[in-house]
All heavy atoms as a GROMACS GRO file, in nm:
protein
  610
    1MET      N    1   0.085  -0.118   0.000
    1MET     CA    2   0.000   0.000   0.000
    1MET      C    3   0.090   0.124   0.000
    1MET      O    4   0.186   0.134   0.075
    1MET     CB    5  -0.089  -0.001   0.124
    1MET     CG    6  -0.173   0.120   0.136
    1MET     SD    7  -0.284   0.129   0.282
    1MET     CE    8  -0.304  -0.036   0.335
    2ALA      N    9   0.057   0.220  -0.085
    2ALA     CA   10   0.135   0.342  -0.095
    2ALA      C   11   0.052   0.460  -0.042
    2ALA      O   12  -0.069   0.462  -0.054
    2ALA     CB   13   0.173   0.367  -0.241
    3PHE      N   14   0.123   0.554   0.015
    3PHE     CA   15   0.057   0.672   0.070
    3PHE      C   16   0.089   0.796  -0.015
    3PHE      O   17   0.196   0.806  -0.073
    3PHE     CB   18   0.100   0.696   0.215
    3PHE     CG   19   0.055   0.586   0.307
    3PHE    CD1   20   0.146   0.495   0.358
    3PHE    CD2   21  -0.078   0.573   0.344
    3PHE    CE1   22   0.105   0.393   0.443
    3PHE    CE2   23  -0.120   0.472   0.429
    3PHE     CZ   24  -0.028   0.381   0.478
    4ASP      N   25  -0.006   0.888  -0.018
    4ASP     CA   26   0.007   1.011  -0.095
    4ASP      C   27   0.058   1.121  -0.003
    4ASP      O   28  -0.012   1.163   0.090
    4ASP     CB   29  -0.131   1.048  -0.152
    4ASP     CG   30  -0.129   1.175  -0.234
    4ASP    OD1   31  -0.022   1.240  -0.243
    4ASP    OD2   32  -0.234   1.210  -0.289
    5TYR      N   33   0.180   1.166  -0.028
    5TYR     CA   34   0.241   1.268   0.056
    5TYR      C   35   0.238   1.406  -0.010
    5TYR      O   36   0.315   1.495   0.030
    5TYR     CB   37   0.385   1.230   0.092
    5TYR     CG   38   0.394   1.107   0.178
    5TYR    CD1   39   0.455   0.991   0.130
    5TYR    CD2   40   0.341   1.104   0.306
    5TYR    CE1   41   0.464   0.877   0.209
    5TYR    CE2   42   0.349   0.991   0.385
    5TYR     CZ   43   0.410   0.878   0.336
    5TYR     OH   44   0.418   0.766   0.413
    6SER      N   45   0.149   1.428  -0.108
    6SER     CA   46   0.147   1.556  -0.178
    6SER      C   47   0.111   1.673  -0.084
    6SER      O   48   0.169   1.781  -0.095
    6SER     CB   49   0.053   1.551  -0.297
    6SER     OG   50  -0.079   1.519  -0.258
    7LYS      N   51   0.018   1.652   0.007
    7LYS     CA   52  -0.017   1.759   0.102
    7LYS      C   53   0.100   1.788   0.196
    7LYS      O   54   0.126   1.902   0.231
    7LYS     CB   55  -0.141   1.723   0.182
    7LYS     CG   56  -0.268   1.732   0.100
    7LYS     CD   57  -0.390   1.711   0.184
    7LYS     CE   58  -0.514   1.720   0.095
    7LYS     NZ   59  -0.636   1.711   0.172
    8LEU      N   60   0.171   1.683   0.235
    8LEU     CA   61   0.288   1.700   0.320
    8LEU      C   62   0.395   1.780   0.246
    8LEU      O   63   0.454   1.872   0.304
    8LEU     CB   64   0.343   1.564   0.363
    8LEU     CG   65   0.468   1.566   0.450
    8LEU    CD1   66   0.443   1.641   0.581
    8LEU    CD2   67   0.515   1.423   0.477
    9ARG      N   68   0.418   1.746   0.121
    9ARG     CA   69   0.516   1.822   0.041
    9ARG      C   70   0.479   1.970   0.037
    9ARG      O   71   0.565   2.058   0.051
    9ARG     CB   72   0.523   1.767  -0.101
    9ARG     CG   73   0.598   1.641  -0.116
    9ARG     CD   74   0.608   1.604  -0.264
    9ARG     NE   75   0.684   1.483  -0.282
    9ARG     CZ   76   0.630   1.364  -0.309
    9ARG    NH1   77   0.500   1.352  -0.322
    9ARG    NH2   78   0.706   1.259  -0.322
   10GLY      N   79   0.352   1.998   0.014
   10GLY     CA   80   0.305   2.137   0.008
   10GLY      C   81   0.326   2.210   0.140
   10GLY      O   82   0.369   2.326   0.141
   11LYS      N   83   0.297   2.144   0.251
   11LYS     CA   84   0.314   2.205   0.383
   11LYS      C   85   0.462   2.230   0.412
   11LYS      O   86   0.498   2.333   0.470
   11LYS     CB   87   0.252   2.117   0.491
   11LYS     CG   88   0.257   2.176   0.630
   11LYS     CD   89   0.192   2.311   0.641
   11LYS     CE   90   0.047   2.301   0.676
   11LYS     NZ   91  -0.009   2.434   0.708
   12ILE      N   92   0.547   2.139   0.370
   12ILE     CA   93   0.692   2.157   0.390
   12ILE      C   94   0.740   2.282   0.315
   12ILE      O   95   0.812   2.364   0.371
   12ILE     CB   96   0.770   2.031   0.343
   12ILE    CG1   97   0.747   1.916   0.441
   12ILE    CG2   98   0.919   2.061   0.328
   12ILE    CD1   99   0.796   1.781   0.394
   13VAL      N  100   0.698   2.298   0.192
   13VAL     CA  101   0.737   2.414   0.113
   13VAL      C  102   0.678   2.542   0.173
   13VAL      O  103   0.745   2.646   0.180
   13VAL     CB  104   0.695   2.398  -0.035
   13VAL    CG1  105   0.716   2.527  -0.113
   13VAL    CG2  106   0.774   2.284  -0.098
   14GLU      N  107   0.554   2.534   0.221
   14GLU     CA  108   0.489   2.649   0.284
   14GLU      C  109   0.566   2.697   0.406
   14GLU      O  110   0.585   2.817   0.427
   14GLU     CB  111   0.346   2.610   0.323
   14GLU     CG  112   0.266   2.718   0.390
   14GLU     CD  113   0.131   2.667   0.436
   14GLU    OE1  114   0.062   2.598   0.358
   14GLU    OE2  115   0.094   2.694   0.552
   15LYS      N  116   0.611   2.604   0.489
   15LYS     CA  117   0.676   2.640   0.615
   15LYS      C  118   0.828   2.655   0.604
   15LYS      O  119   0.887   2.733   0.676
   15LYS     CB  120   0.648   2.532   0.722
   15LYS     CG  121   0.506   2.531   0.771
   15LYS     CD  122   0.485   2.644   0.866
   15LYS     CE  123   0.351   2.629   0.935
   15LYS     NZ  124   0.331   2.730   1.037
   16TYR      N  125   0.893   2.576   0.516
   16TYR     CA  126   1.039   2.572   0.511
   16TYR      C  127   1.099   2.614   0.378
   16TYR      O  128   1.221   2.608   0.361
   16TYR     CB  129   1.089   2.432   0.547
   16TYR     CG  130   1.083   2.408   0.695
   16TYR    CD1  131   0.966   2.359   0.754
   16TYR    CD2  132   1.190   2.437   0.778
   16TYR    CE1  133   0.958   2.339   0.892
   16TYR    CE2  134   1.182   2.418   0.915
   16TYR     CZ  135   1.066   2.370   0.971
   16TYR     OH  136   1.059   2.350   1.106
   17VAL      N  137   1.019   2.655   0.282
   17VAL     CA  138   1.061   2.698   0.149
   17VAL      C  139   1.105   2.582   0.061
   17VAL      O  140   1.071   2.578  -0.056
   17VAL     CB  141   1.171   2.807   0.154
   17VAL    CG1  142   1.209   2.853   0.014
   17VAL    CG2  143   1.130   2.925   0.239
   18ASN      N  144   1.178   2.486   0.118
   18ASN     CA  145   1.218   2.368   0.039
   18ASN      C  146   1.241   2.248   0.131
   18ASN      O  147   1.247   2.261   0.253
   18ASN     CB  148   1.342   2.396  -0.046
   18ASN     CG  149   1.463   2.435   0.036
   18ASN    OD1  150   1.495   2.370   0.134
   18ASN    ND2  151   1.530   2.541  -0.004
   19GLN      N  152   1.253   2.132   0.070
   19GLN     CA  153   1.268   2.009   0.146
   19GLN      C  154   1.403   1.999   0.216
   19GLN      O  155   1.416   1.934   0.320
   19GLN     CB  156   1.246   1.888   0.056
   19GLN     CG  157   1.102   1.875   0.009
   19GLN     CD  158   1.079   1.754  -0.078
   19GLN    OE1  159   1.167   1.671  -0.097
   19GLN    NE2  160   0.959   1.742  -0.131
   20ILE      N  161   1.504   2.065   0.161
   20ILE     CA  162   1.637   2.061   0.221
   20ILE      C  163   1.636   2.121   0.361
   20ILE      O  164   1.690   2.062   0.455
   20ILE     CB  165   1.739   2.137   0.132
   20ILE    CG1  166   1.752   2.067  -0.003
   20ILE    CG2  167   1.874   2.149   0.201
   20ILE    CD1  168   1.824   2.150  -0.108
   21LEU      N  169   1.571   2.236   0.376
   21LEU     CA  170   1.566   2.301   0.507
   21LEU      C  171   1.484   2.220   0.607
   21LEU      O  172   1.516   2.214   0.725
   21LEU     CB  173   1.511   2.443   0.493
   21LEU     CG  174   1.599   2.539   0.411
   21LEU    CD1  175   1.529   2.674   0.395
   21LEU    CD2  176   1.735   2.556   0.476
   22PHE      N  177   1.376   2.157   0.558
   22PHE     CA  178   1.296   2.073   0.647
   22PHE      C  179   1.377   1.951   0.690
   22PHE      O  180   1.374   1.912   0.808
   22PHE     CB  181   1.166   2.031   0.579
   22PHE     CG  182   1.080   1.941   0.665
   22PHE    CD1  183   1.018   1.990   0.778
   22PHE    CD2  184   1.064   1.807   0.634
   22PHE    CE1  185   0.939   1.909   0.859
   22PHE    CE2  186   0.986   1.724   0.714
   22PHE     CZ  187   0.924   1.775   0.826
   23ALA      N  188   1.448   1.890   0.599
   23ALA     CA  189   1.532   1.774   0.633
   23ALA      C  190   1.633   1.812   0.741
   23ALA      O  191   1.652   1.736   0.837
   23ALA     CB  192   1.605   1.722   0.508
   24LYS      N  193   1.693   1.927   0.728
   24LYS     CA  194   1.789   1.973   0.831
   24LYS      C  195   1.720   1.992   0.966
   24LYS      O  196   1.775   1.956   1.069
   24LYS     CB  197   1.855   2.103   0.787
   24LYS     CG  198   1.955   2.083   0.676
   24LYS     CD  199   2.021   2.212   0.635
   24LYS     CE  200   2.117   2.187   0.521
   24LYS     NZ  201   2.185   2.309   0.475
   25ALA      N  202   1.598   2.048   0.965
   25ALA     CA  203   1.523   2.067   1.090
   25ALA      C  204   1.490   1.933   1.155
   25ALA      O  205   1.484   1.923   1.277
   25ALA     CB  206   1.395   2.147   1.063
   26MET      N  207   1.471   1.830   1.073
   26MET     CA  208   1.442   1.695   1.123
   26MET      C  209   1.570   1.621   1.162
   26MET      O  210   1.565   1.510   1.212
   26MET     CB  211   1.367   1.613   1.017
   26MET     CG  212   1.225   1.658   0.991
   26MET     SD  213   1.109   1.622   1.124
   26MET     CE  214   1.102   1.444   1.122
   27ASN      N  215   1.686   1.682   1.136
   27ASN     CA  216   1.818   1.618   1.158
   27ASN      C  217   1.835   1.496   1.068
   27ASN      O  218   1.890   1.393   1.110
   27ASN     CB  219   1.841   1.581   1.305
   27ASN     CG  220   1.854   1.702   1.392
   27ASN    OD1  221   1.919   1.800   1.354
   27ASN    ND2  222   1.789   1.700   1.507
   28TRP      N  223   1.789   1.509   0.944
   28TRP     CA  224   1.802   1.404   0.844
   28TRP      C  225   1.883   1.458   0.726
   28TRP      O  226   1.896   1.576   0.706
   28TRP     CB  227   1.664   1.368   0.786
   28TRP     CG  228   1.571   1.297   0.875
   28TRP    CD1  229   1.599   1.230   0.989
   28TRP    CD2  230   1.430   1.285   0.857
   28TRP    NE1  231   1.485   1.177   1.043
   28TRP    CE2  232   1.379   1.209   0.964
   28TRP    CE3  233   1.341   1.330   0.760
   28TRP    CZ2  234   1.246   1.177   0.975
   28TRP    CZ3  235   1.208   1.299   0.772
   28TRP    CH2  236   1.160   1.223   0.878
   29SER      N  237   1.928   1.362   0.646
   29SER     CA  238   1.988   1.401   0.518
   29SER      C  239   1.874   1.425   0.420
   29SER      O  240   1.760   1.384   0.443
   29SER     CB  241   2.078   1.288   0.466
   29SER     OG  242   1.999   1.176   0.432
   30GLU      N  243   1.905   1.491   0.310
   30GLU     CA  244   1.805   1.512   0.205
   30GLU      C  245   1.757   1.377   0.151
   30GLU      O  246   1.641   1.361   0.119
   30GLU     CB  247   1.864   1.593   0.090
   30GLU     CG  248   1.905   1.733   0.128
   30GLU     CD  249   1.989   1.798   0.021
   30GLU    OE1  250   1.952   1.790  -0.097
   30GLU    OE2  251   2.093   1.857   0.056
   31ARG      N  252   1.849   1.282   0.144
   31ARG     CA  253   1.817   1.149   0.091
   31ARG      C  254   1.715   1.078   0.180
   31ARG      O  255   1.621   1.016   0.132
   31ARG     CB  256   1.944   1.065   0.080
   31ARG     CG  257   1.921   0.931   0.016
   31ARG     CD  258   2.054   0.863  -0.017
   31ARG     NE  259   2.031   0.745  -0.098
   31ARG     CZ  260   2.027   0.622  -0.050
   31ARG    NH1  261   2.048   0.600   0.079
   31ARG    NH2  262   2.006   0.520  -0.129
   32THR      N  263   1.732   1.088   0.311
   32THR     CA  264   1.638   1.025   0.403
   32THR      C  265   1.498   1.081   0.384
   32THR      O  266   1.401   1.006   0.374
   32THR     CB  267   1.684   1.042   0.548
   32THR    OG1  268   1.809   0.976   0.566
   32THR    CG2  269   1.582   0.985   0.647
   33LEU      N  270   1.486   1.214   0.378
   33LEU     CA  271   1.355   1.275   0.357
   33LEU      C  272   1.297   1.231   0.223
   33LEU      O  273   1.180   1.195   0.214
   33LEU     CB  274   1.364   1.427   0.362
   33LEU     CG  275   1.232   1.500   0.335
   33LEU    CD1  276   1.125   1.460   0.437
   33LEU    CD2  277   1.253   1.651   0.335
   34SER      N  278   1.378   1.231   0.121
   34SER     CA  279   1.330   1.190  -0.012
   34SER      C  280   1.278   1.047  -0.008
   34SER      O  281   1.171   1.017  -0.064
   34SER     CB  282   1.445   1.201  -0.113
   34SER     OG  283   1.405   1.152  -0.238
   35GLN      N  284   1.349   0.958   0.057
   35GLN     CA  285   1.305   0.818   0.065
   35GLN      C  286   1.174   0.805   0.142
   35GLN      O  287   1.089   0.724   0.105
   35GLN     CB  288   1.414   0.732   0.129
   35GLN     CG  289   1.534   0.711   0.038
   35GLN     CD  290   1.641   0.629   0.102
   35GLN    OE1  291   1.672   0.646   0.220
   35GLN    NE2  292   1.698   0.538   0.027
   36LYS      N  293   1.157   0.883   0.246
   36LYS     CA  294   1.033   0.877   0.323
   36LYS      C  295   0.916   0.932   0.242
   36LYS      O  296   0.810   0.872   0.237
   36LYS     CB  297   1.047   0.952   0.456
   36LYS     CG  298   1.134   0.876   0.555
   36LYS     CD  299   1.145   0.946   0.687
   36LYS     CE  300   1.233   0.872   0.782
   36LYS     NZ  301   1.172   0.755   0.842
   37ILE      N  302   0.937   1.046   0.176
   37ILE     CA  303   0.830   1.107   0.098
   37ILE      C  304   0.794   1.024  -0.026
   37ILE      O  305   0.682   1.029  -0.073
   37ILE     CB  306   0.867   1.252   0.062
   37ILE    CG1  307   0.853   1.339   0.186
   37ILE    CG2  308   0.783   1.306  -0.051
   37ILE    CD1  309   0.875   1.486   0.166
   38ASN      N  310   0.890   0.949  -0.076
   38ASN     CA  311   0.865   0.866  -0.193
   38ASN      C  312   0.826   0.723  -0.156
   38ASN      O  313   0.815   0.637  -0.245
   38ASN     CB  314   0.986   0.868  -0.287
   38ASN     CG  315   1.001   1.002  -0.353
   38ASN    OD1  316   0.907   1.052  -0.414
   38ASN    ND2  317   1.118   1.064  -0.341
   39GLY      N  318   0.804   0.698  -0.028
   39GLY     CA  319   0.754   0.568   0.016
   39GLY      C  320   0.856   0.457   0.013
   39GLY      O  321   0.820   0.339   0.018
   40LYS      N  322   0.984   0.490   0.006
   40LYS     CA  323   1.089   0.388   0.003
   40LYS      C  324   1.120   0.334   0.142
   40LYS      O  325   1.155   0.219   0.158
   40LYS     CB  326   1.217   0.443  -0.060
   40LYS     CG  327   1.200   0.501  -0.199
   40LYS     CD  328   1.162   0.396  -0.298
   40LYS     CE  329   1.151   0.460  -0.437
   40LYS     NZ  330   1.080   0.378  -0.531
   41ILE      N  331   1.110   0.423   0.242
   41ILE     CA  332   1.128   0.380   0.381
   41ILE      C  333   1.011   0.440   0.462
   41ILE      O  334   0.963   0.548   0.432
   41ILE     CB  335   1.265   0.421   0.442
   41ILE    CG1  336   1.291   0.570   0.431
   41ILE    CG2  337   1.377   0.343   0.376
   41ILE    CD1  338   1.420   0.615   0.498
   42PRO      N  339   0.965   0.366   0.563
   42PRO     CA  340   0.846   0.412   0.638
   42PRO      C  341   0.877   0.524   0.737
   42PRO      O  342   0.990   0.540   0.783
   42PRO     CB  343   0.802   0.286   0.711
   42PRO     CG  344   0.927   0.206   0.728
   42PRO     CD  345   1.012   0.236   0.608
   43TRP      N  346   0.773   0.598   0.769
   43TRP     CA  347   0.780   0.700   0.874
   43TRP      C  348   0.762   0.629   1.008
   43TRP      O  349   0.670   0.550   1.026
   43TRP     CB  350   0.668   0.801   0.857
   43TRP     CG  351   0.687   0.894   0.741
   43TRP    CD1  352   0.660   0.867   0.609
   43TRP    CD2  353   0.736   1.027   0.746
   43TRP    NE1  354   0.689   0.977   0.533
   43TRP    CE2  355   0.736   1.078   0.615
   43TRP    CE3  356   0.779   1.109   0.850
   43TRP    CZ2  357   0.778   1.205   0.583
   43TRP    CZ3  358   0.820   1.237   0.818
   43TRP    CH2  359   0.821   1.285   0.688
   44LYS      N  360   0.847   0.660   1.104
   44LYS     CA  361   0.832   0.610   1.240
   44LYS      C  362   0.738   0.704   1.316
   44LYS      O  363   0.723   0.820   1.278
   44LYS     CB  364   0.967   0.606   1.310
   44LYS     CG  365   1.066   0.512   1.248
   44LYS     CD  366   1.199   0.521   1.320
   44LYS     CE  367   1.304   0.436   1.252
   44LYS     NZ  368   1.436   0.459   1.309
   45GLN      N  369   0.679   0.654   1.421
   45GLN     CA  370   0.590   0.739   1.502
   45GLN      C  371   0.662   0.862   1.554
   45GLN      O  372   0.607   0.972   1.552
   45GLN     CB  373   0.535   0.660   1.621
   45GLN     CG  374   0.426   0.564   1.584
   45GLN     CD  375   0.371   0.494   1.707
   45GLN    OE1  376   0.445   0.456   1.798
   45GLN    NE2  377   0.240   0.476   1.710
   46THR      N  378   0.786   0.846   1.597
   46THR     CA  379   0.862   0.961   1.648
   46THR      C  380   0.889   1.062   1.539
   46THR      O  381   0.888   1.183   1.565
   46THR     CB  382   0.994   0.915   1.713
   46THR    OG1  383   1.067   0.836   1.620
   46THR    CG2  384   0.969   0.836   1.839
   47ASP      N  385   0.912   1.014   1.415
   47ASP     CA  386   0.931   1.106   1.302
   47ASP      C  387   0.806   1.189   1.278
   47ASP      O  388   0.813   1.309   1.256
   47ASP     CB  389   0.960   1.028   1.172
   47ASP     CG  390   1.086   0.943   1.178
   47ASP    OD1  391   1.175   0.971   1.260
   47ASP    OD2  392   1.093   0.847   1.098
   48ILE      N  393   0.692   1.123   1.279
   48ILE     CA  394   0.565   1.191   1.254
   48ILE      C  395   0.538   1.295   1.362
   48ILE      O  396   0.500   1.408   1.332
   48ILE     CB  397   0.449   1.089   1.242
   48ILE    CG1  398   0.466   1.004   1.116
   48ILE    CG2  399   0.314   1.160   1.242
   48ILE    CD1  400   0.371   0.886   1.106
   49CYS      N  401   0.561   1.258   1.487
   49CYS     CA  402   0.540   1.353   1.598
   49CYS      C  403   0.627   1.477   1.583
   49CYS      O  404   0.580   1.590   1.602
   49CYS     CB  405   0.566   1.285   1.732
   49CYS     SG  406   0.443   1.162   1.775
   50LYS      N  407   0.754   1.457   1.549
   50LYS     CA  408   0.845   1.570   1.532
   50LYS      C  409   0.804   1.653   1.412
   50LYS      O  410   0.804   1.777   1.418
   50LYS     CB  411   0.989   1.521   1.516
   50LYS     CG  412   1.089   1.634   1.510
   50LYS     CD  413   1.230   1.583   1.512
   50LYS     CE  414   1.330   1.698   1.511
   50LYS     NZ  415   1.468   1.650   1.517
   51ALA      N  416   0.765   1.589   1.302
   51ALA     CA  417   0.726   1.660   1.180
   51ALA      C  418   0.603   1.746   1.204
   51ALA      O  419   0.600   1.862   1.160
   51ALA     CB  420   0.702   1.561   1.066
   52ILE      N  421   0.502   1.693   1.272
   52ILE     CA  422   0.381   1.775   1.292
   52ILE      C  423   0.411   1.894   1.382
   52ILE      O  424   0.356   2.002   1.362
   52ILE     CB  425   0.259   1.694   1.344
   52ILE    CG1  426   0.283   1.635   1.480
   52ILE    CG2  427   0.216   1.590   1.244
   52ILE    CD1  428   0.156   1.580   1.546
   53GLU      N  429   0.502   1.876   1.475
   53GLU     CA  430   0.541   1.988   1.561
   53GLU      C  431   0.613   2.096   1.479
   53GLU      O  432   0.579   2.214   1.486
   53GLU     CB  433   0.632   1.938   1.673
   53GLU     CG  434   0.673   2.046   1.770
   53GLU     CD  435   0.764   1.995   1.880
   53GLU    OE1  436   0.744   1.880   1.925
   53GLU    OE2  437   0.855   2.069   1.918
   54LEU      N  438   0.709   2.054   1.398
   54LEU     CA  439   0.785   2.149   1.316
   54LEU      C  440   0.697   2.219   1.212
   54LEU      O  441   0.722   2.334   1.178
   54LEU     CB  442   0.901   2.078   1.245
   54LEU     CG  443   1.016   2.029   1.332
   54LEU    CD1  444   1.113   1.945   1.251
   54LEU    CD2  445   1.088   2.147   1.396
   55LEU      N  446   0.598   2.148   1.162
   55LEU     CA  447   0.511   2.204   1.057
   55LEU      C  448   0.390   2.279   1.113
   55LEU      O  449   0.311   2.334   1.037
   55LEU     CB  450   0.466   2.093   0.962
   55LEU     CG  451   0.578   2.029   0.881
   55LEU    CD1  452   0.527   1.906   0.808
   55LEU    CD2  453   0.639   2.129   0.784
   56GLY      N  454   0.375   2.280   1.245
   56GLY     CA  455   0.263   2.351   1.306
   56GLY      C  456   0.130   2.284   1.282
   56GLY      O  457   0.028   2.350   1.274
   57LEU      N  458   0.132   2.152   1.273
   57LEU     CA  459   0.009   2.074   1.252
   57LEU      C  460  -0.039   2.019   1.385
   57LEU      O  461   0.034   2.018   1.484
   57LEU     CB  462   0.037   1.958   1.155
   57LEU     CG  463   0.085   1.999   1.015
   57LEU    CD1  464   0.128   1.875   0.937
   57LEU    CD2  465  -0.024   2.074   0.941
   58SER      N  466  -0.162   1.969   1.386
   58SER     CA  467  -0.215   1.906   1.507
   58SER      C  468  -0.220   1.755   1.488
   58SER      O  469  -0.204   1.705   1.376
   58SER     CB  470  -0.356   1.959   1.536
   58SER     OG  471  -0.448   1.908   1.443
   59GLU      N  472  -0.246   1.685   1.595
   59GLU     CA  473  -0.259   1.539   1.587
   59GLU      C  474  -0.374   1.499   1.494
   59GLU      O  475  -0.369   1.395   1.430
   59GLU     CB  476  -0.279   1.479   1.726
   59GLU     CG  477  -0.155   1.488   1.812
   59GLU     CD  478  -0.175   1.431   1.951
   59GLU    OE1  479  -0.283   1.372   1.980
   59GLU    OE2  480  -0.083   1.445   2.033
   60ASP      N  481  -0.474   1.584   1.485
   60ASP     CA  482  -0.587   1.556   1.396
   60ASP      C  483  -0.547   1.558   1.248
   60ASP      O  484  -0.617   1.503   1.164
   60ASP     CB  485  -0.700   1.659   1.417
   60ASP     CG  486  -0.764   1.645   1.555
   60ASP    OD1  487  -0.758   1.537   1.615
   60ASP    OD2  488  -0.818   1.747   1.603
   61ASP      N  489  -0.434   1.623   1.217
   61ASP     CA  490  -0.386   1.632   1.079
   61ASP      C  491  -0.304   1.511   1.035
   61ASP      O  492  -0.275   1.496   0.915
   61ASP     CB  493  -0.299   1.757   1.061
   61ASP     CG  494  -0.375   1.886   1.082
   61ASP    OD1  495  -0.491   1.894   1.036
   61ASP    OD2  496  -0.320   1.979   1.143
   62ILE      N  497  -0.266   1.424   1.126
   62ILE     CA  498  -0.178   1.312   1.094
   62ILE      C  499  -0.237   1.225   0.984
   62ILE      O  500  -0.166   1.190   0.888
   62ILE     CB  501  -0.145   1.229   1.220
   62ILE    CG1  502  -0.056   1.311   1.314
   62ILE    CG2  503  -0.076   1.097   1.182
   62ILE    CD1  504  -0.031   1.247   1.449
   63GLN      N  505  -0.362   1.192   0.994
   63GLN     CA  506  -0.427   1.106   0.893
   63GLN      C  507  -0.414   1.168   0.754
   63GLN      O  508  -0.376   1.103   0.658
   63GLN     CB  509  -0.574   1.083   0.928
   63GLN     CG  510  -0.649   0.998   0.828
   63GLN     CD  511  -0.606   0.852   0.831
   63GLN    OE1  512  -0.576   0.799   0.937
   63GLN    NE2  513  -0.604   0.789   0.716
   64THR      N  514  -0.445   1.296   0.742
   64THR     CA  515  -0.444   1.364   0.613
   64THR      C  516  -0.304   1.374   0.554
   64THR      O  517  -0.286   1.351   0.434
   64THR     CB  518  -0.502   1.507   0.629
   64THR    OG1  519  -0.633   1.497   0.682
   64THR    CG2  520  -0.503   1.582   0.498
   65TYR      N  521  -0.206   1.406   0.634
   65TYR     CA  522  -0.071   1.430   0.583
   65TYR      C  523   0.014   1.304   0.571
   65TYR      O  524   0.107   1.300   0.489
   65TYR     CB  525   0.002   1.532   0.670
   65TYR     CG  526  -0.048   1.672   0.647
   65TYR    CD1  527  -0.155   1.724   0.719
   65TYR    CD2  528   0.009   1.754   0.551
   65TYR    CE1  529  -0.202   1.853   0.697
   65TYR    CE2  530  -0.036   1.883   0.528
   65TYR     CZ  531  -0.143   1.931   0.601
   65TYR     OH  532  -0.189   2.058   0.579
   66PHE      N  533  -0.014   1.201   0.650
   66PHE     CA  534   0.073   1.084   0.652
   66PHE      C  535   0.007   0.953   0.612
   66PHE      O  536   0.076   0.855   0.582
   66PHE     CB  537   0.135   1.067   0.791
   66PHE     CG  538   0.230   1.177   0.826
   66PHE    CD1  539   0.186   1.288   0.896
   66PHE    CD2  540   0.362   1.172   0.788
   66PHE    CE1  541   0.272   1.393   0.927
   66PHE    CE2  542   0.450   1.274   0.817
   66PHE     CZ  543   0.406   1.386   0.888
   67PHE      N  544  -0.126   0.946   0.611
   67PHE     CA  545  -0.192   0.817   0.586
   67PHE      C  546  -0.304   0.824   0.482
   67PHE      O  547  -0.395   0.743   0.485
   67PHE     CB  548  -0.245   0.759   0.718
   67PHE     CG  549  -0.134   0.725   0.813
   67PHE    CD1  550  -0.108   0.805   0.922
   67PHE    CD2  551  -0.053   0.615   0.791
   67PHE    CE1  552  -0.004   0.778   1.009
   67PHE    CE2  553   0.052   0.585   0.877
   67PHE     CZ  554   0.076   0.667   0.986
   68THR      N  555  -0.295   0.919   0.389
   68THR     CA  556  -0.389   0.922   0.278
   68THR      C  557  -0.340   0.820   0.176
   68THR      O  558  -0.224   0.828   0.130
   68THR     CB  559  -0.397   1.062   0.215
   68THR    OG1  560  -0.446   1.153   0.314
   68THR    CG2  561  -0.488   1.063   0.094
   69ILE      N  562  -0.424   0.727   0.141
   69ILE     CA  563  -0.384   0.620   0.048
   69ILE      C  564  -0.377   0.677  -0.093
   69ILE      O  565  -0.468   0.747  -0.138
   69ILE     CB  566  -0.480   0.502   0.055
   69ILE    CG1  567  -0.475   0.440   0.195
   69ILE    CG2  568  -0.450   0.397  -0.051
   69ILE    CD1  569  -0.578   0.334   0.222
   70LYS      N  570  -0.266   0.646  -0.161
   70LYS     CA  571  -0.247   0.690  -0.298
   70LYS      C  572  -0.335   0.605  -0.389
   70LYS      O  573  -0.335   0.483  -0.380
   70LYS     CB  574  -0.101   0.673  -0.339
   70LYS     CG  575  -0.068   0.728  -0.476
   70LYS     CD  576   0.076   0.706  -0.513
   70LYS     CE  577   0.161   0.814  -0.449
   70LYS     NZ  578   0.302   0.808  -0.496
   71VAL      N  579  -0.406   0.671  -0.478
   71VAL     CA  580  -0.489   0.600  -0.574
   71VAL      C  581  -0.400   0.551  -0.686
   71VAL      O  582  -0.328   0.629  -0.748
   71VAL     CB  583  -0.601   0.693  -0.630
   71VAL    CG1  584  -0.681   0.620  -0.735
   71VAL    CG2  585  -0.688   0.744  -0.517
   72GLN      N  586  -0.400   0.421  -0.708
   72GLN     CA  587  -0.317   0.361  -0.812
   72GLN      C  588  -0.384   0.372  -0.948
   72GLN      O  589  -0.500   0.343  -0.962
   72GLN     CB  590  -0.292   0.212  -0.779
   72GLN     CG  591  -0.221   0.190  -0.647
   72GLN     CD  592  -0.078   0.238  -0.648
   72GLN    OE1  593  -0.008   0.229  -0.746
   72GLN    NE2  594  -0.036   0.295  -0.535
   73LYS      N  595  -0.307   0.416  -1.046
   73LYS     CA  596  -0.359   0.423  -1.183
   73LYS      C  597  -0.345   0.286  -1.247
   73LYS      O  598  -0.244   0.219  -1.231
   73LYS     CB  599  -0.283   0.527  -1.264
   73LYS     CG  600  -0.303   0.668  -1.210
   73LYS     CD  601  -0.225   0.768  -1.289
   73LYS     CE  602  -0.243   0.906  -1.228
   73LYS     NZ  603  -0.163   1.007  -1.296
   74VAL      N  604  -0.449   0.247  -1.320
   74VAL     CA  605  -0.447   0.114  -1.384
   74VAL      C  606  -0.400   0.125  -1.525
   74VAL      O  607  -0.413   0.213  -1.596
   74VAL     CB  608  -0.590   0.052  -1.381
   74VAL    CG1  609  -0.588  -0.083  -1.444
   74VAL    CG2  610  -0.638   0.047  -1.239
   0.00000   0.00000   0.00000
């Protein structure tokens, strides 16, 4: 199952201008963030908690930003 992180990408750009600055705020490399956003490696609960804090989101936003199922094209 793949997740759609398009809203997360938009929020990152809104708050941090680019993914590089957000990755630094998360204490990650750009590659780590890229792999998480592209579904190559999973988000840990601690990652999600830190991300919502940095992005100014609430716990109610977690479903929308981290667990929206990507619609597969046939």
